[in-house]
C-alpha positions as CSV (number, residue, x, y, z in Angstrom):
1,X,-46.2,1.0,-17.6
2,X,-48.8,1.4,-20.5
3,X,-52.2,-0.4,-21.5
4,X,-52.7,-1.6,-24.9
5,X,-56.0,-2.6,-25.8
6,X,-56.6,-5.4,-28.9
7,X,-59.7,-7.8,-30.4
8,X,-60.9,-7.1,-26.9
9,X,-57.9,-8.1,-24.5
10,X,-56.3,-5.8,-22.3
11,X,-52.5,-6.2,-22.5
12,X,-49.9,-4.6,-20.2
13,X,-46.6,-3.5,-22.0
14,X,-43.5,-2.0,-20.9
15,X,-43.0,1.5,-21.2
16,X,-39.9,2.0,-23.1
17,X,-37.1,4.2,-21.4
18,X,-37.0,7.8,-22.6
19,X,-33.8,9.5,-23.9
20,X,-33.4,11.8,-20.6
21,X,-33.9,8.0,-18.4
22,X,-31.5,6.3,-20.5
23,X,-29.2,9.5,-20.5
24,X,-29.0,9.5,-16.5
25,X,-28.3,5.7,-16.1
26,X,-25.5,6.1,-18.6
27,X,-24.4,8.7,-16.5
28,X,-25.1,7.1,-13.0
29,X,-22.9,4.3,-14.6
30,X,-20.3,6.2,-15.6
31,X,-19.9,8.0,-12.3
32,X,-20.4,5.0,-10.3
33,X,-17.0,4.0,-12.6
34,X,-15.0,6.7,-12.3
35,X,-15.6,6.5,-8.2
36,X,-14.4,2.8,-8.2
37,X,-10.8,4.2,-10.5
38,X,-10.3,6.7,-7.5
39,X,-11.0,4.8,-4.9
40,X,-8.4,1.9,-6.5
41,X,-6.2,4.8,-7.2
42,X,-6.4,6.1,-3.1
43,X,-5.6,2.7,-2.4
44,X,-8.7,2.8,0.3
45,X,-9.6,-1.3,0.4
46,X,-5.7,-2.3,1.3
47,X,-6.1,-0.3,4.8
48,X,-9.8,-0.9,5.7
49,X,-10.1,-4.7,4.7
50,X,-9.1,-7.4,7.3
51,X,-7.4,-10.5,6.4
52,X,-9.9,-12.4,5.9
53,X,-12.4,-9.8,6.0
54,X,-15.4,-8.0,3.8
55,X,-14.0,-5.8,1.6
56,X,-14.1,-2.1,2.9
57,X,-15.6,-3.6,6.4
58,X,-12.5,-2.8,8.7
59,X,-10.8,-3.8,11.3
60,X,-7.3,-4.6,9.9
61,X,-4.9,-3.6,12.5
62,X,-1.7,-1.0,12.7
63,X,1.1,-1.5,15.3
64,X,2.3,2.0,15.8
65,X,5.0,2.8,18.5
66,X,2.1,4.3,20.8
67,X,-0.4,1.4,20.6
68,X,-2.7,-0.6,17.8
69,X,-5.4,0.9,15.8
70,X,-7.8,-0.7,14.0
71,X,-9.2,0.7,10.6
72,X,-13.0,1.6,10.3
73,X,-16.1,0.1,8.4
74,X,-16.3,2.3,5.0
75,X,-19.3,0.6,4.0
76,X,-22.5,2.4,3.9
77,X,-24.3,1.0,7.0
78,X,-25.7,3.3,8.6
79,X,-24.8,2.3,12.4
80,X,-21.4,1.1,11.8
81,X,-20.3,2.4,9.0
82,X,-20.1,5.9,7.0
83,X,-23.7,5.8,5.9
84,X,-25.4,9.5,6.5
85,X,-22.2,11.5,5.8
86,X,-22.7,14.8,4.0
87,X,-20.6,16.1,1.4
88,X,-19.6,18.8,3.2
89,X,-18.8,16.4,6.7
90,X,-17.1,13.7,4.0
91,X,-14.7,16.3,2.2
92,X,-13.8,17.7,5.5
93,X,-13.0,13.9,6.9
94,X,-10.7,13.6,3.8
95,X,-8.6,16.8,4.0
96,X,-8.9,17.6,7.5
97,X,-8.9,14.3,9.7
98,X,-11.7,15.4,11.4
99,X,-14.9,12.7,11.2
100,X,-18.6,13.2,11.5
101,X,-18.9,14.8,14.6
102,X,-16.1,16.6,15.2
103,X,-13.9,13.4,16.0
104,X,-10.6,13.8,15.0
105,X,-9.0,10.9,13.0
106,X,-5.1,9.3,14.0
107,X,-2.6,10.3,11.2
108,X,-2.5,6.3,10.0
109,X,-5.3,7.5,8.2
110,X,-3.4,9.3,5.4
111,X,-5.3,12.2,4.9
112,X,-2.2,14.7,5.0
113,X,-2.0,13.3,1.5
114,X,-5.8,13.0,0.8
115,X,-5.6,16.5,1.8
116,X,-5.1,17.4,-2.0
117,X,-7.4,15.8,-3.3
118,X,-9.9,17.9,-5.5
119,X,-13.8,18.2,-4.2
120,X,-14.9,16.3,-7.2
121,X,-12.6,13.6,-6.6
122,X,-13.5,13.1,-2.8
123,X,-16.5,13.2,-3.5
124,X,-16.6,10.4,-6.4
125,X,-15.1,8.3,-3.7
126,X,-18.5,8.4,-1.3
127,X,-20.5,8.0,-4.7
128,X,-18.4,5.0,-4.8
129,X,-18.7,3.7,-1.3
130,X,-21.8,4.6,-1.2
131,X,-23.4,2.1,-3.4
132,X,-21.7,-1.5,-1.9
133,X,-24.0,-3.7,0.1
134,X,-23.8,-2.2,3.6
135,X,-21.8,-4.7,6.1
136,X,-23.0,-4.3,10.0
137,X,-19.7,-4.3,11.5
138,X,-18.7,-2.4,14.7
139,X,-15.4,-1.0,15.0
140,X,-12.8,-2.6,17.2
141,X,-11.4,-0.7,20.0
142,X,-8.5,0.7,19.9
143,X,-5.2,0.3,22.2
144,X,-3.3,3.7,22.5
145,X,-1.4,4.6,25.3
146,X,-1.9,8.0,27.5
147,X,-1.7,10.5,26.0
148,X,-2.0,9.9,22.9
149,X,-5.5,8.5,23.2
150,X,-6.6,12.2,24.0
151,X,-7.8,12.8,20.2
152,X,-8.1,16.9,21.2
153,X,-4.4,16.4,21.2
154,X,-4.6,16.5,17.3
155,X,-5.6,19.5,16.7
156,X,-2.0,20.9,18.0
157,X,-0.8,18.0,15.6
158,X,-2.3,19.5,12.1
159,X,-1.4,23.0,13.0
160,X,2.5,21.4,12.4
161,X,2.0,18.7,10.2
162,X,-1.2,19.0,8.0
163,X,-0.8,21.8,5.3
164,X,-4.8,21.5,4.3
165,X,-3.8,22.4,0.7
166,X,-5.2,21.4,-2.6
167,X,-3.2,19.9,-5.2
168,X,-1.9,22.9,-8.2
169,X,-0.5,21.8,-11.0
170,X,2.9,23.3,-11.7
171,X,2.5,25.5,-15.2
172,X,5.6,24.9,-16.3
173,X,5.8,21.0,-16.1
174,X,3.9,18.6,-18.9
175,X,-0.1,17.9,-18.0
176,X,1.8,14.1,-17.5
177,X,4.3,15.2,-14.9
178,X,1.3,16.9,-12.6
179,X,-1.1,13.9,-13.5
180,X,2.0,11.8,-11.5
181,X,2.1,14.4,-8.9
182,X,-1.3,13.8,-8.4
183,X,-1.6,10.5,-8.4
184,X,1.9,10.0,-6.0
185,X,1.2,12.7,-2.9
186,X,-2.7,13.2,-3.2
187,X,-4.3,9.7,-4.1
188,X,-1.7,7.1,-4.0
189,X,-0.5,8.8,-0.9
190,X,3.1,7.0,-1.3
191,X,4.8,9.6,1.2
192,X,3.3,7.5,4.0
193,X,5.4,4.4,3.6
194,X,8.2,6.2,1.4
195,X,9.4,9.4,3.6
196,X,10.7,9.1,7.0
197,X,9.0,10.5,10.5
198,X,10.0,13.0,12.1
199,X,9.5,13.3,16.2
200,X,5.9,13.9,15.9
201,X,5.4,11.1,13.6
202,X,4.7,13.8,10.8
203,X,6.1,13.3,7.7
204,X,9.7,14.8,7.3
205,X,9.0,16.6,4.2
206,X,12.8,17.1,3.9
207,X,13.5,13.5,3.4
208,X,11.2,13.0,0.8
209,X,10.6,9.5,-0.9
210,X,13.8,8.7,0.6
211,X,12.7,5.8,2.2
212,X,11.9,4.3,5.3
213,X,11.1,1.5,7.8
214,X,7.3,0.7,7.9
215,X,6.3,-1.8,10.2
216,X,9.6,-4.0,10.1
217,X,9.4,-4.0,6.0
218,X,12.1,-1.5,4.5
219,X,9.8,0.9,2.0
220,X,12.2,2.0,-1.0
221,X,13.8,5.0,-2.1
222,X,12.1,6.5,-4.5
223,X,14.1,9.0,-5.6
224,X,16.4,8.7,-8.3
225,X,19.7,8.3,-6.5
226,X,21.4,5.8,-8.4
227,X,22.6,3.9,-4.9
228,X,19.9,3.9,-2.7
229,X,17.3,4.7,-4.8
230,X,15.8,3.9,-8.5
231,X,18.6,5.6,-10.3
232,X,19.8,2.6,-12.1
233,X,15.6,0.9,-13.0
234,X,14.8,2.0,-16.5
235,X,11.4,3.3,-16.9
236,X,9.9,0.0,-18.3
237,X,11.4,-1.0,-15.5
238,X,9.9,1.0,-12.6
239,X,6.4,1.1,-15.0
240,X,6.3,-3.1,-14.9
241,X,7.0,-2.8,-11.1
242,X,4.3,-0.4,-10.3
243,X,1.5,-2.1,-12.7
244,X,2.1,-6.2,-12.0
245,X,4.8,-6.0,-8.4
246,X,7.4,-7.7,-10.8
247,X,10.3,-6.4,-13.2
248,X,12.7,-8.2,-14.5
249,X,16.0,-8.0,-12.9
250,X,14.3,-6.1,-9.7
251,X,12.7,-9.0,-8.4
252,X,9.2,-9.1,-7.1
253,X,7.3,-7.1,-4.7
254,X,6.0,-7.9,-1.3
255,X,4.7,-7.4,2.5
256,X,2.9,-3.7,2.1
257,X,3.9,-2.8,-1.7
258,X,2.8,-6.1,-2.6
259,X,-1.0,-4.9,-0.8
260,X,-0.5,-1.5,-3.1
261,X,0.1,-3.7,-6.3
262,X,-2.6,-5.8,-5.3
263,X,-5.4,-3.6,-4.2
264,X,-4.8,-0.2,-5.9
265,X,-1.9,0.2,-8.7
266,X,-2.9,-3.2,-11.2
267,X,-6.0,-1.6,-12.0
268,X,-4.3,1.9,-12.8
269,X,-4.3,2.5,-16.7
270,X,-1.2,2.8,-18.5
271,X,-1.3,6.4,-19.0
272,X,-1.3,6.8,-15.3
273,X,1.3,4.5,-14.3
274,X,3.6,6.3,-16.9
275,X,2.5,9.6,-15.1
276,X,3.3,8.5,-11.9
277,X,7.1,7.3,-13.3
278,X,7.7,10.6,-14.8
279,X,7.3,12.4,-11.6
280,X,9.0,10.1,-9.9
281,X,12.0,10.5,-12.0
282,X,11.8,14.5,-11.6
283,X,12.3,14.3,-7.4
284,X,15.8,15.0,-6.9
285,X,18.3,12.2,-5.9
286,X,18.7,11.6,-1.9
287,X,21.1,8.9,-0.4
288,X,20.4,9.6,2.9
289,X,17.5,7.2,2.9
290,X,16.9,5.1,6.2
291,X,19.9,4.4,8.1
292,X,20.5,0.6,7.7
293,X,20.4,-0.8,11.8
294,X,23.6,-2.8,12.2
295,X,22.6,-5.4,14.8
296,X,25.2,-5.2,18.1
297,X,25.2,-9.0,17.6
298,X,28.0,-10.6,15.7
299,X,25.6,-11.3,12.2
300,X,25.6,-15.2,10.4
301,X,28.3,-15.3,8.3
302,X,28.2,-16.2,4.4
303,X,29.5,-19.9,5.0
304,X,28.5,-23.6,4.4
305,X,25.5,-23.4,6.1
306,X,23.2,-20.8,4.1
307,X,24.5,-22.4,0.8
308,X,23.3,-25.7,1.7
309,X,19.9,-24.5,3.2
310,X,20.0,-22.3,0.0
311,X,20.3,-25.6,-2.6
312,X,17.8,-27.6,0.1
313,X,15.2,-24.9,0.0
314,X,15.3,-22.6,-2.3
315,X,16.9,-23.3,-5.4
316,X,14.3,-26.0,-6.8
317,X,12.4,-22.2,-7.4
318,X,15.2,-19.5,-7.5
319,X,17.4,-21.8,-9.2
320,X,21.4,-21.3,-8.0
321,X,21.9,-18.4,-10.4
322,X,19.2,-16.8,-8.9
323,X,17.0,-16.7,-12.3
324,X,13.9,-18.3,-11.3
325,X,12.6,-21.5,-12.3
326,X,9.6,-21.0,-15.2
327,X,8.6,-17.7,-13.6
328,X,10.7,-14.3,-13.7
329,X,8.4,-14.1,-10.4
330,X,11.2,-16.3,-8.6
331,X,14.2,-14.4,-9.8
332,X,16.6,-13.4,-7.3
333,X,19.3,-11.8,-9.2
334,X,19.0,-7.9,-8.8
335,X,16.4,-8.4,-6.2
336,X,16.1,-4.8,-4.3
337,X,15.7,-6.6,-1.0
338,X,18.7,-8.2,-1.5
339,X,20.9,-4.8,-1.2
340,X,19.8,-4.3,2.4
341,X,22.2,-6.0,4.4
342,X,19.7,-5.7,7.4
343,X,17.4,-8.3,5.2
344,X,14.6,-6.4,6.5
345,X,12.1,-7.3,4.1
346,X,14.2,-10.5,3.5
347,X,13.5,-11.3,7.3
348,X,10.1,-10.6,7.1
349,X,9.4,-13.0,4.0
350,X,11.0,-16.2,5.7
351,X,8.8,-15.7,8.7
352,X,5.6,-14.3,6.6
353,X,5.9,-16.0,3.2
354,X,4.6,-13.3,0.6
355,X,2.0,-13.7,-1.8
356,X,0.5,-11.4,-5.1
357,X,-2.6,-11.6,-7.2
358,X,-1.4,-10.6,-10.4
359,X,-3.5,-11.0,-13.6
360,X,-0.9,-14.3,-14.7
361,X,-2.3,-16.1,-11.1
362,X,-1.3,-15.8,-7.7
363,X,2.4,-15.9,-6.8
364,X,2.6,-17.3,-3.9
365,X,6.0,-18.1,-1.6
366,X,5.5,-19.9,2.2
367,X,6.9,-19.3,5.3
368,X,10.1,-20.8,6.7
369,X,9.9,-20.7,10.5
370,X,8.1,-23.9,10.9
371,X,11.0,-25.9,9.5
372,X,14.0,-23.9,10.8
373,X,16.0,-22.4,13.6
374,X,16.7,-19.0,13.8
375,X,20.2,-19.3,13.5
376,X,20.3,-21.3,9.7
377,X,17.4,-18.8,8.8
378,X,19.9,-16.0,9.2
379,X,22.6,-17.9,7.8
380,X,20.3,-18.4,4.7
381,X,19.0,-15.0,4.0
382,X,22.9,-13.5,4.8
383,X,23.8,-16.3,1.8
384,X,21.0,-14.0,-0.1
385,X,22.3,-10.6,0.1
386,X,26.0,-12.0,-0.4
387,X,25.1,-14.3,-3.5
388,X,22.5,-11.9,-5.1
389,X,23.3,-8.5,-3.5
390,X,26.7,-8.9,-3.3
391,X,26.5,-7.1,0.3
392,X,27.6,-8.7,3.5
393,X,24.9,-9.5,4.9
394,X,23.9,-8.7,8.7
395,X,20.9,-10.6,9.7
396,X,20.9,-11.8,13.3
397,X,19.7,-14.9,14.8
398,X,17.9,-12.4,16.9
399,X,16.3,-10.9,14.2
400,X,14.6,-14.2,13.3
401,X,13.7,-14.5,17.1
402,X,12.0,-11.6,17.2
403,X,10.1,-11.7,13.9
404,X,9.4,-15.2,14.5
405,X,7.6,-14.4,18.2
406,X,5.3,-11.6,16.1
407,X,3.8,-13.9,13.2
408,X,3.4,-16.0,16.1
409,X,1.7,-13.7,18.6
410,X,-2.7,-14.1,18.5
411,X,-4.0,-11.2,17.2
412,X,-5.1,-9.2,20.3
């Protein structure tokens, strides 16, 4: 403030910002914007936001082979969040999976991918998260079976499964390829879902991006294999799918992939999406993705029941020809999910429904378990696979029953 005396009256006028202060404010705004972008690219919100919870306040449940994990609060609350982390502690947590105080994290936190991050990017994420309003939300207690609840065992696990190496550009590749590799491998941690796991639950790098079963969903084979991967997709389809969650002739994203689009990918620039496509196209083709598990029980065949149910319950939105009414988001013709005879994703959608926030509004499909029997939904799923994926569906009533129970089970 500065004091002005005029006609015997003392006035107080605001001090004009100096060029140095204005420059500092601009730099801070740029740093926060950069940190928010990198946090989006790293898809932090999807894991650290519980359904109907506060963004980044944690509490999302992860059901793993050895128990249940709950994501922690990463708002800057000093008691229950990340307040007080030093820069070095933060970088060590992202790269080594060791939290403040030496506590080892479980690899549900994708630090084996984040380890490739540059220090500047890691600290940019911290800068953004520290700018958020702190939320006091104590962590939920993990329910991990012995001996997996002994965190010291992660020391040996990390020796084998965490490369602890930073991203190194390939001088023989283009700038776009290298940018895409960094986005896919370091920030986007795509392998965490799309690469099968070994017996230690580490990434099976010999099958990188060949697809995997994740929490009951089928994560697609991202290699250029024409039969089971992305080889038949055009660059435009792949870019549109990544940035919007939908591609004409390929269907919409659902489940974890829809979350990745909603929380992360739709915020990336067209240049970065293009770089990701460039990198993905260069991944060697593999047709040895996740083995399709054919159930022991006989499948419900493509019969009149499935056709009748589709006509009654589905054709109004999807149309009999699978092209979708009013919106191509409802198109089933060519949908990648219909190419899986086991119908993993179709069963999930029938039992849980699907939703995705897009630039065109909320795309939504409700669950069907409340109105139909297990046999009816199995027949409906198999009809969809046969009609639009041109394969013999192998969905059984037992699959529907199991998934129905999983959805109905109250949170623990």
